[in-house]
DOVO-728120 format. One record per atom (N, C-alpha, C): residue in one letter; y, z, x. Coordinates in steps of 0.02 Angstrom, whole numbers, padded with zeros to 5 digits, always signed. Last residue first. Layout:
# DOVO-728120
aYZX ...
This chain:
# DOVO-728120
p+00641-00850-00363 p+00627-00845-00435 p+00630-00913-00469 a+00551-00884-00211 a+00614-00886-00248 a+00599-00884-00323 c+00419-00769-00170 c+00444-00836-00184 c+00514-00829-00215 t+00343-00660-00045 t+00379-00676-00106 t+00398-00750-00109 r+00202-00557-00001 r+00256-00603+00017 r+00287-00625-00049 f+00130-00393+00029 f+00148-00450-00013 f+00196-00495+00023 g-00008-00286+00058 g+00065-00295+00054 g+00079-00355+00011 a-00144-00175+00088 a-00114-00231+00050 a-00038-00227+00053 p-00270-00100+00128 p-00215-00123+00170 p-00182-00186+00141 v-00302+00018-00003 v-00317-00047+00026 v-00258-00069+00070 d-00242+00124-00063 d-00283+00138-00004 d-00301+00074+00032 n-00180+00090-00177 n-00139+00089-00117 n-00177+00114-00056 r-00202+00023-00336 r-00235+00041-00273 r-00186+00036-00215 f-00149-00019-00456 f-00128+00047-00431 f-00158+00064-00363 a-00205-00139-00495 a-00136-00140-00470 a-00116-00074-00439 p-00375-00159-00438 p-00326-00137-00488 p-00257-00129-00456 f-00414-00307-00342 f-00412-00235-00350 f-00365-00217-00407 y-00486-00440-00259 y-00462-00416-00324 y-00469-00340-00325 n-00485-00596-00167 n-00498-00525-00172 n-00467-00500-00237 r-00545-00748-00134 r-00509-00713-00187 r-00530-00639-00187 y-00528-00871-00010 y-00559-00808-00030 y-00515-00771-00080 r-00470-00981+00044 r-00487-00984-00027 r-00520-00919-00052 p-00451-00954+00178 p-00392-00965+00136 p-00407-00972+00062 h-00536-00816+00248 h-00542-00885+00223 h-00484-00897+00174 r-00619-00699+00340 r-00552-00728+00327 r-00559-00801+00307 l-00739-00649+00379 l-00724-00646+00307 l-00658-00681+00290 r-00744-00651+00516 r-00792-00693+00479 r-00773-00699+00405 p-00651-00553+00557 p-00633-00624+00559 p-00680-00670+00520 q-00643-00413+00448 q-00682-00449+00498 q-00661-00523+00498 t-00489-00333+00418 t-00540-00380+00394 t-00577-00412+00452 m-00381-00260+00457 m-00446-00226+00456 m-00504-00272+00437 f-00273-00338+00437 f-00291-00325+00507 f-00357-00287+00512 s-00330-00438+00296 s-00289-00387+00329 s-00310-00380+00401 a-00303-00589+00202 a-00346-00543+00238 a-00301-00490+00268 g-00279-00690+00061 g-00270-00681+00132 g-00324-00638+00163 r-00237-00618-00100 r-00257-00672-00057 r-00247-00652+00016 l-00284-00536-00248 l-00253-00532-00183 l-00280-00589-00140 v-00261-00537-00423 v-00291-00568-00364 v-00250-00551-00303 p-00258-00393-00533 p-00228-00449-00496 p-00272-00475-00440 r-00355-00371-00685 r-00330-00346-00620 r-00304-00405-00579 g-00414-00431-00795 g-00341-00430-00790 g-00314-00401-00727 d-00550-00433-00783 d-00521-00387-00832 d-00445-00383-00830 f-00671-00476-00712 f-00623-00520-00745 f-00588-00482-00802 w-00771-00400-00663 w-00703-00382-00642 w-00651-00431-00668 p-00899-00444-00689 p-00876-00382-00720 p-00803-00366-00709 a-00904-00568-00609 a-00896-00569-00682 a-00874-00502-00712 s-00924-00544-00466 s-00861-00566-00496 s-00854-00549-00570 y-01045-00476-00434 y-00993-00486-00384 y-00926-00501-00416 d-01149-00462-00521 d-01096-00413-00526 d-01042-00421-00473 r-01243-00560-00493 r-01203-00566-00554 r-01142-00519-00553 y-01299-00644-00379 y-01270-00577-00377 y-01219-00573-00433 p-01317-00782-00417 p-01368-00731-00431 p-01344-00659-00426 h-01157-00833-00486 h-01212-00839-00439 h-01261-00781-00451 a-01086-00896-00637 a-01103-00840-00594 a-01161-00856-00549 a-00974-01024-00650 a-01045-01007-00660 a-01063-00952-00611 f-00828-01092-00725 f-00859-01040-00683 f-00932-01030-00702 g-00754-01180-00798 g-00819-01203-00774 g-00854-01153-00730 p-00598-01126-00740 p-00635-01163-00792 p-00700-01192-00763 f-00615-00970-00649 f-00590-01038-00654 f-00629-01075-00709 p-00599-00806-00716 p-00641-00862-00694 p-00604-00928-00698 q-00470-00701-00643 q-00506-00728-00700 q-00548-00787-00677 f-00354-00592-00598 f-00420-00615-00577 f-00459-00637-00639 p-00186-00649-00624 p-00242-00606-00641 p-00307-00636-00616 s-00058-00675-00503 s-00112-00703-00543 s-00164-00650-00561 a+00037-00638-00415 a+00054-00628-00485 a-00003-00649-00531 t-00040-00552-00275 t-00011-00611-00308 t+00005-00592-00380 w-00039-00456-00127 w-00040-00458-00200 w-00010-00524-00224 e-00130-00484+00016 e-00066-00498-00017 e-00076-00501-00093 w-00185-00392+00157 w-00200-00424+00094 w-00136-00430+00054 v-00098-00425+00311 v-00114-00380+00255 v-00142-00422+00198 d-00116-00528+00404 d-00092-00462+00425 d-00107-00408+00374 g-00151-00650+00354 g-00203-00612+00386 g-00180-00545+00413 w-00036-00787+00389 w-00071-00741+00344 w-00126-00705+00383 r+00100-00894+00400 r+00061-00842+00434 r+00028-00797+00381 f+00132-01054+00398 f+00116-01002+00348 f+00071-00951+00382 s+00146-01153+00492 s+00205-01112+00476 s+00189-01053+00432 e+00028-01221+00506 e+00066-01208+00567 e+00124-01161+00555 p-00021-01242+00378 p-00052-01189+00420 p-00012-01173+00482 r+00014-01298+00250 r+00065-01282+00301 r+00038-01230+00350 t-00093-01316+00165 t-00054-01376+00183 t-00002-01362+00237 l-00154-01192+00148 l-00195-01249+00166 l-00155-01310+00188 a-00053-01103+00114 a-00099-01086+00168 a-00136-01147+00193 a+00007-01167+00003 a+00045-01157+00065 a-00001-01144+00124 r-00099-01162-00089 r-00071-01226-00068 r-00033-01219-00003 e-00117-01023-00104 e-00170-01064-00075 e-00143-01131-00050 w+00005-00984-00164 w-00016-00956-00100 w-00067-01002-00067 e+00002-01057-00283 e+00057-01068-00235 e+00036-01043-00166 a-00113-01000-00340 a-00112-01072-00323 a-00056-01088-00274 e-00077-00868-00362 e-00127-00882-00310 e-00129-00956-00293 g+00103-00851-00369 g+00037-00858-00399 g-00013-00877-00346 p+00207-00735-00277 p+00179-00802-00289 p+00117-00797-00333 l+00328-00622-00347 l+00265-00633-00312 l+00240-00705-00325 r+00506-00646-00323 r+00446-00638-00365 r+00384-00646-00321 r+00674-00579-00306 r+00619-00623-00286 r+00562-00615-00337 g+00778-00486-00304 g+00787-00551-00337 g+00735-00602-00317 a+00754-00361-00254 a+00777-00412-00207 a+00790-00479-00239 w+00709-00291-00367 w+00768-00266-00330 w+00797-00321-00286 r+00595-00365-00395 r+00650-00362-00444 r+00714-00340-00410 c+00520-00341-00278 c+00540-00409-00296 c+00598-00408-00346 w+00497-00204-00287 w+00538-00230-00232 w+00563-00300-00249 a+00413-00205-00400 a+00478-00171-00403 a+00524-00196-00347 l+00301-00273-00350 l+00340-00302-00405 l+00409-00270-00409 a+00257-00182-00253 a+00276-00250-00234 a+00320-00282-00288 e+00228-00071-00332 e+00281-00067-00282 e+00304-00136-00260 h+00121-00122-00408 h+00181-00097-00441 h+00240-00094-00393 q+00023-00147-00315 q+00058-00205-00343 q+00121-00182-00379 t+00048-00025-00183 t+00020-00048-00247 t+00054-00113-00267 l+00027-00035-00006 l+00070-00035-00065 l+00030-00054-00126 h-00018-00041+00124 h-00040+00013+00080 h+00008+00022+00023 c+00130-00107+00208 c+00058-00102+00196 c+00041-00041+00154 a+00235-00224+00285 a+00230-00167+00239 a+00159-00165+00210 a+00198-00278+00449 a+00198-00293+00377 a+00194-00229+00337 e+00304-00214+00579 e+00239-00225+00549 e+00247-00243+00475 a+00430-00183+00623 a+00411-00254+00624 a+00341-00267+00596 l+00441-00046+00623 l+00475-00083+00570 l+00456-00157+00568 a+00328+00071+00644 a+00347+00008+00675 a+00376-00038+00622 l+00365+00241+00635 l+00347+00181+00598 l+00372+00119+00635 a+00299+00358+00748 a+00357+00320+00725 a+00334+00256+00691 q+00163+00453+00679 q+00197+00418+00733 q+00255+00379+00704 w+00034+00567+00645 w+00100+00543+00628 w+00132+00511+00689 r-00137+00535+00624 r-00084+00553+00671 r-00018+00524+00647 g-00236+00488+00538 g-00230+00560+00549 g-00173+00581+00594 h-00221+00348+00537 h-00285+00379+00555 h-00275+00451+00578 r-00055+00366+00535 r-00106+00316+00550 r-00168+00351+00576 r+00083+00393+00449 r+00021+00428+00467 r-00034+00376+00474 h+00243+00358+00507 h+00183+00330+00475 h+00123+00370+00497 q+00416+00392+00481 q+00353+00401+00517 q+00295+00377+00473 w+00587+00361+00501 w+00527+00350+00462 w+00466+00356+00507 t+00709+00487+00541 t+00670+00427+00556 t+00610+00422+00510 g+00772+00609+00518 g+00812+00548+00519 g+00775+00485+00534 a+00670+00703+00513 a+00721+00706+00566 a+00757+00640+00574 e+00569+00596+00422 e+00571+00660+00458 e+00623+00655+00513 h+00493+00528+00289 h+00557+00526+00324 h+00569+00594+00355 r+00331+00453+00285 r+00376+00509+00273 r+00439+00499+00312 l+00187+00364+00223 l+00253+00365+00254 l+00288+00431+00238 y+00069+00357+00152 y+00064+00366+00224 y+00132+00365+00259 r+00136+00260+00018 r+00083+00303+00045 r+00082+00301+00121 p+00316+00244+00002 p+00247+00219+00005 p+00198+00270+00034 a+00408+00371-00088 a+00402+00322-00034 a+00330+00297-00035 t+00395+00457-00188 t+00464+00443-00168 t+00466+00391-00112 p+00285+00469-00330 p+00299+00451-00260 p+00374+00443-00248 l+00221+00524-00448 l+00285+00549-00423 l+00298+00531-00350 h+00109+00491-00523 h+00100+00508-00453 h+00163+00535-00419 a+00142+00465-00656 a+00078+00498-00641 a+00075+00525-00570 a+00263+00399-00650 a+00260+00463-00685 a+00196+00502-00668 l+00226+00282-00581 l+00274+00329-00552 l+00268+00398-00584 w+00140+00226-00677 w+00114+00245-00611 w+00160+00294-00578 r+00231+00201-00778 r+00176+00248-00790 r+00146+00271-00725 q+00311+00108-00714 q+00340+00172-00732 q+00286+00223-00748 g+00219+00002-00702 g+00246+00034-00643 g+00276+00102-00658 a+00203-00031-00836 a+00145-00006-00798 a+00168+00029-00735 d+00335-00072-00867 d+00304-00015-00901 d+00245+00013-00862 d+00419-00107-00708 d+00397-00125-00776 d+00361-00064-00806 w+00559-00060-00615 w+00489-00047-00629 w+00472-00068-00700 w+00693-00061-00590 w+00651-00105-00548 w+00577-00101-00567 r+00758+00032-00668 r+00773-00040-00678 r+00722-00085-00643 a+00733+00161-00632 a+00687+00130-00679 a+00700+00056-00689 d+00737+00229-00480 d+00778+00185-00522 d+00732+00144-00568 r+00669+00294-00384 r+00697+00335-00438 r+00736+00294-00489 y+00633+00206-00290 y+00578+00240-00324 y+00603+00286-00380 g+00756+00164-00237 g+00717+00119-00280 g+00661+00153-00318 g+00853+00220-00157 g+00831+00256-00216 g+00788+00216-00263 a+00878+00153-00042 a+00928+00145-00096 a+00907+00181-00160 e+00764+00173+00030 e+00823+00212+00049 e+00878+00207-00003 v+00680+00077-00028 v+00663+00148-00033 v+00726+00190-00021 f+00748-00040+00009 f+00735-00026-00061 f+00720+00049-00072 p+00741-00032+00149 p+00806-00026+00115 p+00799-00013+00040 l+00599-00054+00174 l+00627+00013+00174 l+00697+00018+00143 y+00569-00193+00178 y+00550-00152+00120 y+00588-00086+00117 e+00611-00249+00296 e+00639-00275+00234 e+00624-00229+00175 a+00541-00174+00388 a+00613-00182+00398 a+00646-00209+00335 w+00409-00192+00350 w+00442-00129+00334 w+00517-00135+00341 r+00402-00364+00290 r+00393-00312+00340 r+00424-00246+00315 v+00310-00476+00189 v+00370-00433+00194 v+00355-00376+00243 a+00219-00608+00273 a+00223-00550+00228 a+00288-00512+00240 q+00290-00773+00295 q+00249-00717+00315 q+00258-00660+00265 a+00366-00869+00235 a+00321-00891+00288 a+00275-00835+00312 d+00387-00869+00058 d+00397-00838+00123 d+00345-00863+00173 i+00419-01021-00026 i+00376-00963-00018 i+00388-00935+00052 t+00498-01124-00151 t+00494-01096-00083 t+00450-01035-00084 g+00460-01274-00246 g+00483-01206-00236 g+00480-01186-00163 a+00408-01381-00379 a+00437-01371-00313 a+00461-01299-00307 p+00262-01337-00478 p+00332-01357-00469 p+00353-01350-00396 l+00100-01406-00490 l+00143-01352-00466 l+00214-01377-00458 d-00029-01437-00593 d+00034-01466-00572 d+00081-01409-00554 l-00202-01427-00551 l-00142-01396-00577 l-00082-01438-00555 a-00377-01451-00569 a-00311-01478-00553 a-00256-01440-00588 h-00504-01349-00494 h-00474-01382-00552 h-00401-01399-00536 a-00664-01296-00437 a-00595-01319-00423 a-00568-01358-00482 a-00778-01209-00442 a-00749-01241-00502 a-00676-01258-00490 l-00768-01062-00334 l-00790-01129-00354 l-00759-01150-00420 e-00739-00932-00310 e-00699-00982-00275 e-00712-01052-00301 n-00833-00854-00374 n-00765-00856-00403 n-00719-00905-00368 d-00947-00864-00292 d-00945-00898-00356 d-00875-00904-00384 f-00914-00906-00120 f-00923-00857-00173 f-00913-00891-00241 a-01001-01025-00022 a-00941-01006-00058 a-00959-00952-00108 f-01068-01102+00125 f-01068-01048+00077 f-01000-01042+00043 g-01102-01275+00155 g-01103-01206+00175 g-01099-01159+00115 r-00993-01389+00086 r-01047-01380+00134 r-01045-01308+00156 p-00947-01345-00085 p-00935-01357-00014 p-01000-01363+00025 a-00887-01404-00228 a-00952-01382-00202 a-00952-01396-00127 e-00713-01360-00204 e-00765-01405-00229 e-00832-01377-00205 s-00623-01209-00231 s-00666-01251-00189 s-00707-01300-00230 g-00453-01189-00292 g-00523-01172-00284 g-00560-01223-00242 l-00346-01304-00366 l-00356-01234-00350 l-00431-01219-00347 r-00269-01441-00319 r-00335-01421-00344 r-00349-01351-00320 w-00110-01492-00370 w-00150-01452-00323 w-00216-01435-00356 p+00028-01608-00381 p-00037-01582-00403 p-00069-01539-00348 g+00202-01556-00362 g+00145-01601-00356 g+00081-01569-00379 a+00355-01523-00275 a+00316-01525-00337 a+00257-01572-00328 p+00349-01461-00105 p+00369-01508-00157 p+00328-01498-00221 l+00405-01314-00029 l+00346-01352-00050 l+00367-01398-00108 r+00474-01237+00109 r+00488-01276+00048 r+00427-01319+00032 l+00465-01074+00169 l+00436-01141+00170 l+00451-01175+00104 p+00604-00978+00232 p+00550-00991+00184 p+00527-01063+00188 p+00631-00950+00408 p+00653-00977+00343 p+00594-00987+00296 p+00551-00797+00470 p+00572-00867+00476 p+00599-00892+00409 p+00595-00629+00498 p+00571-00678+00449 p+00596-00749+00462 a+00549-00582+00664 a+00600-00584+00611 a+00582-00639+00562 p+00368-00567+00684 p+00436-00585+00705 p+00485-00576+00648 l+00264-00421+00671 l+00284-00487+00647 l+00353-00503+00673 a+00138-00331+00758 a+00208-00341+00742 a+00220-00413+00719 a-00020-00286+00685 a+00020-00324+00733 a+00092-00327+00710 a-00134-00147+00671 a-00084-00193+00643 a-00044-00226+00698 q-00301-00142+00732 q-00232-00117+00735 q-00185-00170+00707 w-00435-00168+00760 w-00416-00148+00693 w-00347-00115+00693 r-00459-00195+00892 r-00468-00249+00844 r-00439-00232+00776 a-00451-00077+00962 a-00390-00118+00959 a-00397-00176+00910 d-00517+00070+00901 d-00534+00002+00920 d-00473-00043+00909 d-00496+00196+00852 d-00456+00175+00909 d-00470+00104+00933 v-00477+00285+00717 v-00513+00223+00735 v-00472+00191+00791 a-00487+00448+00655 a-00459+00403+00705 a-00506+00344+00717 i-00468+00492+00488 i-00516+00483+00543 i-00489+00432+00592 g-00401+00518+00368 g-00372+00540+00431 g-00419+00537+00490 l-00445+00466+00250 l-00472+00531+00269 l-00443+00557+00335 a-00385+00342+00244 a-00372+00390+00190 a-00393+00460+00209 q-00442+00282+00358 q-00371+00294+00355 q-00354+00346+00302 a-00574+00274+00313 a-00559+00316+00370 a-00484+00332+00373 m-00555+00178+00215 m-00574+00245+00194 m-00562+00295+00251 y-00529+00070+00294 y-00473+00098+00256 y-00491+00164+00223 l-00658+00061+00356 l-00597+00070+00396 l-00540+00097+00354 a-00744+00040+00250 a-00753+00100+00291 a-00691+00113+00333 a-00698-00085+00206 a-00690-00026+00163 a-00698+00039+00202 e-00743-00161+00315 e-00671-00154+00303 e-00657-00093+00258 h-00880-00146+00292 h-00850-00120+00353 h-00775-00113+00346 h-00898-00210+00172 h-00906-00137+00173 h-00879-00108+00238 m-00877-00341+00214 m-00833-00311+00164 m-00837-00235+00167 d-00986-00357+00301 d-00918-00359+00328 d-00868-00329+00279 e-01090-00353+00209 e-01084-00299+00258 e-01015-00298+00289 h-01060-00474+00141 h-01061-00410+00105 h-01054-00352+00154 l-01082-00566+00241 l-01014-00555+00218 l-01008-00492+00176 l-01224-00551+00256 l-01178-00542+00312 l-01108-00526+00287 a-01273-00581+00129 a-01284-00514+00157 a-01237-00500+00215 l-01232-00717+00119 l-01207-00666+00072 l-01215-00596+00100 r-01309-00773+00221 r-01235-00774+00226 r-01205-00722+00179 y-01434-00750+00167 y-01418-00721+00232 y-01342-00719+00242 f-01427-00826+00052 f-01429-00753+00045 f-01419-00718+00112 y-01418-00962+00104 y-01368-00933+00059 y-01369-00857+00060 l-01510-01031+00177 l-01468-00983+00214 l-01420-00945+00168 s-01571-01119+00091 s-01613-01072+00129 s-01572-01017+00161 d-01460-01193+00047 d-01497-01150+00001 d-01538-01098+00038 d-01421-01261+00166 d-01377-01211+00135 d-01414-01166+00086 d-01555-01269+00288 d-01511-01298+00238 d-01473-01242+00203 g-01642-01242+00398 g-01576-01211+00395 g-01529-01243+00345 g-01769-01281+00439 g-01717-01330+00429 g-01647-01301+00423 d-01846-01142+00383 d-01861-01210+00404 d-01802-01256+00388 v-01846-00981+00443 v-01813-01027+00397 v-01821-01098+00424 d-01895-00889+00530 d-01943-00935+00501 d-01912-00985+00452 s-01791-00808+00563 s-01819-00849+00617 s-01869-00900+00591 l-01773-00739+00444 l-01724-00790+00463 l-01752-00835+00517 l-01877-00646+00449 l-01876-00697+00397 l-01830-00755+00417 a-01831-00571+00559 a-01896-00605+00562 a-01900-00660+00510 l-01711-00522+00510 l-01710-00568+00567 l-01776-00605+00574 t-01759-00437+00407 t-01714-00493+00393 t-01715-00545+00449 s-01832-00343+00481 s-01866-00386+00432 s-01824-00447+00416 e-01728-00285+00554 e-01784-00317+00589 e-01821-00364+00542 l-01653-00230+00449 l-01625-00285+00489 l-01680-00322+00527 q-01743-00132+00407 q-01721-00184+00360 q-01693-00244+00398 r-01753-00052+00520 r-01813-00087+00496 r-01794-00144+00448 a-01621-00006+00528 a-01650-00042+00585 a-01711-00082+00562 l-01605+00061+00407 l-01565+00001+00420 l-01594-00040+00478 d-01694+00168+00425 d-01705+00120+00372 d-01668+00055+00387 d-01630+00234+00531 d-01697+00205+00541 d-01713+00153+00487 r-01513+00275+00465 r-01509+00227+00520 r-01577+00194+00533 t-01574+00365+00377 t-01539+00306+00351 t-01531+00253+00405 a-01623+00461+00465 a-01670+00424+00423 a-01638+00361+00395 q-01501+00507+00516 q-01549+00473+00559 q-01600+00433+00520 a-01437+00560+00399 a-01407+00506+00438 a-01458+00469+00481 d-01556+00587+00263 d-01505+00607+00311 d-01484+00548+00355 p-01564+00515+00096 p-01592+00530+00162 p-01537+00550+00210 l-01493+00593-00050 l-01493+00540-00001 l-01531+00561+00062 p-01499+00633-00197 p-01539+00659-00141 p-01547+00606-00086 l-01329+00633-00261 l-01394+00600-00252 l-01432+00631-00194 s-01201+00675-00282 s-01255+00722-00298 s-01324+00691-00290 w-01112+00575-00258 w-01106+00635-00218 w-01165+00683-00228 r-01134+00479-00353 r-01159+00465-00286 r-01155+00526-00240 t-01078+00489-00477 t-01142+00524-00465 t-01166+00518-00393 d-00966+00410-00486 d-00955+00482-00479 d-01020+00522-00471 h-01020+00278-00500 h-00985+00299-00439 h-00983+00375-00433 p-01188+00256-00559 p-01116+00268-00571 p-01082+00298-00510 v-01298+00138-00516 v-01282+00207-00497 v-01207+00218-00508 l-01312+00004-00545 l-01346+00052-00587 l-01325+00124-00575 s-01246-00070-00453 s-01241-00092-00522 s-01270-00041-00570 s-01282-00018-00332 s-01215-00002-00357 s-01205-00024-00429 n-01422+00054-00285 n-01402-00004-00324 n-01336+00011-00358 y-01464+00171-00220 y-01414+00128-00188 y-01392+00068-00229 l-01560+00252-00288 l-01508+00282-00245 l-01450+00236-00231 a-01645+00173-00357 a-01613+00227-00394 a-01557+00260-00353 d-01691+00091-00254 d-01652+00062-00309 d-01614+00116-00347 a-01764+00183-00172 a-01702+00150-00148 a-01660+00122-00205 d-01879+00257-00181 d-01825+00271-00229 d-01760+00235-00213 p-01960+00209-00073 p-01980+00201-00144 p-01924+00211-00194 r-01902+00108+00052 r-01898+00177+00028 r-01910+00175-00048 l-01929-00030+00049 l-01953+00011+00105 l-01954+00085+00085 p-01971-00084-00119 p-01926-00071-00062 p-01959-00028-00009 r-02087-00209-00175 r-02066-00139-00172 r-02020-00128-00112 a-02023-00371-00226 a-02071-00327-00191 a-02043-00255-00190 r-01963-00416-00390 r-01956-00405-00319 r-02013-00363-00291 p-01955-00544-00512 p-01983-00480-00489 p-01980-00475-00413 a-01797-00619-00545 a-01865-00627-00521 a-01892-00560-00497 d-01667-00618-00585 d-01712-00570-00616 d-01784-00577-00594 p-01597-00722-00528 p-01582-00654-00505 p-01630-00602-00532 d-01658-00869-00469 d-01664-00825-00528 d-01651-00753-00506 a-01543-00977-00381 a-01601-00932-00384 a-01599-00889-00447 a-01438-01059-00354 a-01475-01071-00417 a-01534-01024-00426 a-01393-01029-00229 a-01353-01004-00285 a-01387-01016-00352 g-01555-01022-00148 g-01482-01027-00149 g-01451-01001-00212 d-01690-01011-00129 d-01667-01056-00183 d-01591-01059-00189 g-01748-00921-00044 g-01736-00989-00019 g-01705-01036-00069 r-01771-00805-00116 r-01717-00805-00066 r-01703-00874-00038 c-01858-00770-00216 c-01818-00831-00225 c-01764-00839-00172 p-01915-00646-00190 p-01957-00706-00182 p-01918-00771-00187 y-01850-00515-00101 y-01832-00565-00152 y-01872-00629-00144 r-01860-00423-00001 r-01893-00407-00065 r-01889-00465-00115 s-01786-00478+00104 s-01857-00466+00114 s-01894-00451+00049 l-01657-00510+00017 l-01693-00549+00067 l-01767-00531+00070 w-01595-00429-00074 w-01585-00501-00082 w-01623-00543-00031 y-01637-00301-00033 y-01644-00321-00103 y-01641-00396-00110 e-01598-00291+00102 e-01669-00292+00085 e-01680-00320+00014 q-01458-00289+00086 q-01490-00341+00127 q-01564-00347+00109 f-01443-00175+00006 f-01421-00240-00019 f-01455-00296+00020 w-01490-00072+00091 w-01524-00087+00028 w-01507-00157+00004 g-01393-00072+00193 g-01462-00092+00207 g-01500-00110+00145 i-01283-00031+00113 i-01280-00092+00152 i-01350-00117+00169 h-01324+00093+00061 h-01315+00036+00015 h-01313-00030+00054 g-01323+00177+00172 g-01386+00158+00141 g-01381+00098+00096 l-01183+00183+00194 l-01228+00156+00245 l-01294+00134+00214 e-01137+00240+00072 e-01113+00174+00095 e-01162+00143+00145 w-01202+00364+00076 w-01218+00316+00024 w-01197+00246+00045 l-01141+00421+00186 l-01213+00409+00188 l-01234+00360+00134 p-01006+00431+00141 p-01024+00386+00196 p-01099+00371+00200 p-00969+00425-00031 p-01002+00463+00022 p-01024+00416+00079 n-00814+00340-00058 n-00885+00344-00069 n-00915+00390-00016 l-00651+00332-00138 l-00697+00350-00084 l-00769+00342-00107 e-00568+00316-00244 e-00560+00268-00189 e-00609+00280-00133 g-00596+00422-00331 g-00613+00354-00350 g-00610+00304-00294 r-00671+00563-00249 r-00612+00526-00272 r-00633+00454-00286 r-00726+00699-00188 r-00749+00656-00243 r-00687+00623-00273 p-00708+00705-00009 p-00689+00725-00077 p-00716+00674-00128 v-00853+00709+00097 v-00788+00681+00080 v-00772+00702+00008 a-00958+00759+00230 a-00931+00774+00163 a-00863+00743+00154 l-01037+00757+00343 l-01017+00693+00313 l-00990+00702+00242 g-01054+00877+00408 g-01096+00863+00350 g-01081+00798+00315 p-00891+00861+00464 p-00951+00905+00462 p-00991+00892+00399 l-00823+00720+00522 l-00836+00753+00458 l-00899+00796+00462 a-00813+00656+00647 a-00753+00685+00615 a-00767+00730+00556 q-00935+00606+00687 q-00898+00648+00733 q-00842+00687+00698 e-00970+00528+00576 e-01012+00584+00595 e-00975+00633+00641 y-00868+00431+00580 y-00873+00477+00524 y-00914+00539+00542 l-00906+00367+00697 l-00842+00401+00695 l-00840+00450+00637 a-01027+00311+00657 a-01029+00364+00707 a-00962+00402+00710 f-00982+00210+00572 f-01016+00267+00543 f-01019+00325+00593 t-00935+00123+00670 t-00887+00156+00626 t-00918+00215+00591 a-01057+00086+00728 a-01005+00116+00769 a-00954+00153+00726 l-01125+00027+00620 l-01150+00089+00649 l-01098+00124+00692 t-01044-00087+00595 t-01059-00038+00542 t-01079+00028+00572 d-01051-00153+00719 d-00987-00126+00695 d-00998-00073+00641 r-01187-00186+00720 r-01159-00144+00773 r-01093-00113+00751 r-01193-00270+00608 r-01227-00205+00606 r-01202-00159+00661 s-01122-00380+00655 s-01096-00343+00598 s-01128-00274+00595 a-01211-00423+00755 a-01143-00399+00773 a-01113-00358+00717 q-01322-00460+00679 q-01328-00405+00727 q-01260-00378+00748 l-01267-00564+00605 l-01294-00506+00571 l-01301-00447+00618 a-01235-00653+00710 a-01182-00623+00670 a-01206-00562+00633 l-01361-00691+00758 l-01314-00656+00802 l-01260-00620+00762 a-01409-00753+00641 a-01445-00697+00671 a-01399-00657+00717 l-01319-00858+00624 l-01320-00803+00576 l-01356-00742+00604 v-01354-00940+00731 v-01287-00912+00728 v-01286-00852+00681 d-01484-00975+00692 d-01473-00939+00755 d-01405-00906+00756 a-01463-01043+00571 a-01500-00980+00571 a-01488-00941+00636 n-01292-01106+00575 n-01364-01112+00566 n-01397-01043+00573 g-01136-01089+00481 g-01178-01085+00540 g-01252-01088+00524 q-01049-01083+00375 q-01082-01147+00388 q-01132-01145+00446 r-00996-00957+00363 r-01009-00995+00301 r-01050-01058+00313 a-00986-00910+00494 a-01015-00867+00442 a-01036-00907+00381 l-00921-01016+00558 l-00990-01001+00576 l-01024-00957+00523 r-00796-01010+00496 r-00837-01070+00490 r-00910-01055+00505 a-00751-00884+00537 a-00762-00897+00465 a-00806-00959+00456 a-00743-00904+00677 a-00786-00852+00649 a-00802-00864+00576 p-00650-01012+00693 p-00721-01019+00713 p-00766-00966+00680 t-00552-01046+00547 t-00561-01010+00609 t-00635-01013+00628 l-00561-01215+00482 l-00566-01142+00475 l-00569-01110+00544 s-00551-01351+00469 s-00512-01319+00522 s-00509-01243+00511 d-00614-01406+00362 d-00647-01415+00426 d-00607-01384+00483 e-00529-01383+00256 e-00589-01342+00260 e-00623-01349+00328 h-00362-01389+00329 h-00415-01415+00287 h-00478-01373+00298 m-00198-01335+00331 m-00266-01323+00355 m-00315-01350+00305 
């Protein structure tokens, strides 16, 4: 797959004109509000436990609108693209205390439960006015060049990211999400691994037409050895024999970090799974049901992925191996069922330059692993073969699995 053969939704999000972006921003907002309504129905007072993997739903909703307003209607440099001055003085927000409530760079995570947030209807009203302002500004964009549209694209994809987070937070809280768009798909029996020849590969994006995140840029040449890579993610049918063989109790398969995770959490199986009356069951949005063995193994930590690889005599791919296969073998390389842990640490490519949203990438270059691909919960607009996701290795609330390579 080349850059000009992206899925239509991803191409339009990154390369579409102002009219396309206006429709996409409205569609994204409809999804945001529909999922928030599920939280309102399921959670009295919208109360959620104070946990690192969660956020108060009211804070999440307000933050989405705040971010759009902060980088668009309040931002005098919104037409300057990735070269814009992030510290330029901004206009006052719609809500006077918005920065103190919703700026994720300034508001510590564990304080968000005690903030004096507006109620649900007031927050929805804020979002409606913020979107109205955004669309009015967008209608006046002259020419629709990439610089003029950069922050509209950023706001769109930011909202899509938060929508996916709302879906996997709903899974953690047992909130039913019945929309068929966000259901896992069955995978076929594993096809033969893909053989890739030795050769050069340019990891990352050149300065593209359209939008790119800062951590995708600064493409650089690598020499990759010949090897094989799975054509799809590992399914439950392949993962469960490791569990049933006592893999979670056998220290041989776990590195030091994995053993610390085991000792801290004492798991005997992956999150959301149980063995009941001789069968494996999966808790999906609050309901226990028979586990579909043909689905990609999901909600796994990187520790679990690495342990399975040691047990099976395999390894995780590096992100360059993953990217090369996705872009050069699109007809055979299936991705998008689960986020996929790689063996690569999230770090800047040589020549990295932060974009105006400084906290998107740079604070997280701390050794956490890169995930590639997308999940069944990911908005199609966000799916891109060069997109670099990143989470700590212990996260299992994220819909993440893995594929493997020959050692």
